[in-house]
C-alpha positions as CSV (number, residue, x, y, z in Angstrom):
1,M,47.0,-52.3,-4.3
2,R,47.3,-55.9,-4.5
3,L,46.6,-58.2,-1.5
4,Q,50.0,-59.3,0.2
5,F,48.1,-61.6,2.7
6,Q,45.7,-65.0,1.5
7,P,42.6,-65.0,3.3
8,M,42.1,-68.2,5.5
9,P,40.1,-70.6,3.6
10,L,36.7,-72.0,5.1
11,L,37.1,-75.8,6.9
12,K,34.5,-78.0,6.5
13,R,33.7,-80.0,9.5
14,A,31.2,-83.5,9.7
15,A,29.2,-81.9,12.6
16,P,28.5,-78.1,14.2
17,F,30.9,-76.9,16.9
18,D,29.6,-76.7,19.7
19,D,31.0,-75.5,23.3
20,P,29.0,-74.4,26.3
21,E,32.8,-71.6,26.7
22,W,31.7,-69.6,23.2
23,I,28.9,-67.2,22.1
24,Y,27.5,-67.9,18.7
25,E,25.5,-65.4,16.6
26,L,23.2,-65.6,14.1
27,K,24.7,-65.7,10.1
28,M,24.4,-62.9,8.0
29,D,24.3,-63.0,4.1
30,G,27.0,-61.3,3.2
31,F,30.1,-61.3,1.0
32,R,33.7,-62.2,2.6
33,A,35.9,-58.9,1.9
34,L,39.7,-58.1,2.2
35,A,40.5,-54.8,3.3
36,V,44.1,-53.6,2.7
37,I,45.3,-50.6,4.2
38,E,48.0,-49.0,2.8
39,H,49.1,-45.0,3.5
40,G,46.2,-43.9,4.8
41,R,43.8,-45.4,2.2
42,A,41.8,-48.5,2.8
43,Q,40.4,-50.6,-0.4
44,L,38.4,-54.1,-0.4
45,H,38.8,-57.3,-2.1
46,S,37.3,-60.3,-2.6
47,R,38.8,-63.4,-1.0
48,N,40.1,-64.3,-4.3
49,G,42.2,-61.0,-4.9
50,N,39.3,-58.6,-7.6
51,P,38.8,-55.8,-6.0
52,F,35.2,-54.5,-4.8
53,A,34.6,-51.2,-6.6
54,S,30.2,-51.4,-5.2
55,F,32.1,-50.3,-1.2
56,S,33.9,-47.6,-2.4
57,A,31.9,-45.8,0.4
58,L,32.5,-49.0,2.9
59,A,36.7,-47.9,1.9
60,E,36.4,-44.8,2.2
61,S,35.1,-45.2,6.3
62,I,37.3,-48.1,7.1
63,S,40.5,-45.1,5.6
64,E,38.9,-42.4,7.5
65,W,38.9,-45.4,10.1
66,R,40.7,-43.4,13.2
67,S,42.4,-47.4,13.9
68,A,43.6,-47.7,10.4
69,Q,46.5,-45.6,10.4
70,R,47.8,-47.9,12.5
71,M,47.6,-50.7,10.4
72,W,49.7,-49.1,8.6
73,Q,50.6,-52.2,5.1
74,H,47.7,-55.0,6.8
75,G,44.9,-55.9,6.4
76,V,41.8,-56.8,7.4
77,D,39.3,-60.4,6.7
78,G,36.1,-60.5,7.6
79,A,32.3,-60.3,5.6
80,A,30.5,-57.4,4.2
81,T,27.0,-57.6,5.8
82,L,23.0,-55.8,4.8
83,Q,20.3,-55.7,7.2
């Protein structure tokens, strides 16, 4: 599987974003991960397109996720974090 899309780049800002209409949560340190789902099988990649072999159990869980079957040849951009 190879990436068919580019992750959204992070933008630098002069000041933190602040808006009373938004809810914020603590940022947990982790790895930016792109889940590519193709033919019902998920594989995780770094933002540079390198496979995350160390997260194979997470990729397997995504593959088994019922909604993943509807995301045929699509992807999910997120972060893999540990608590």
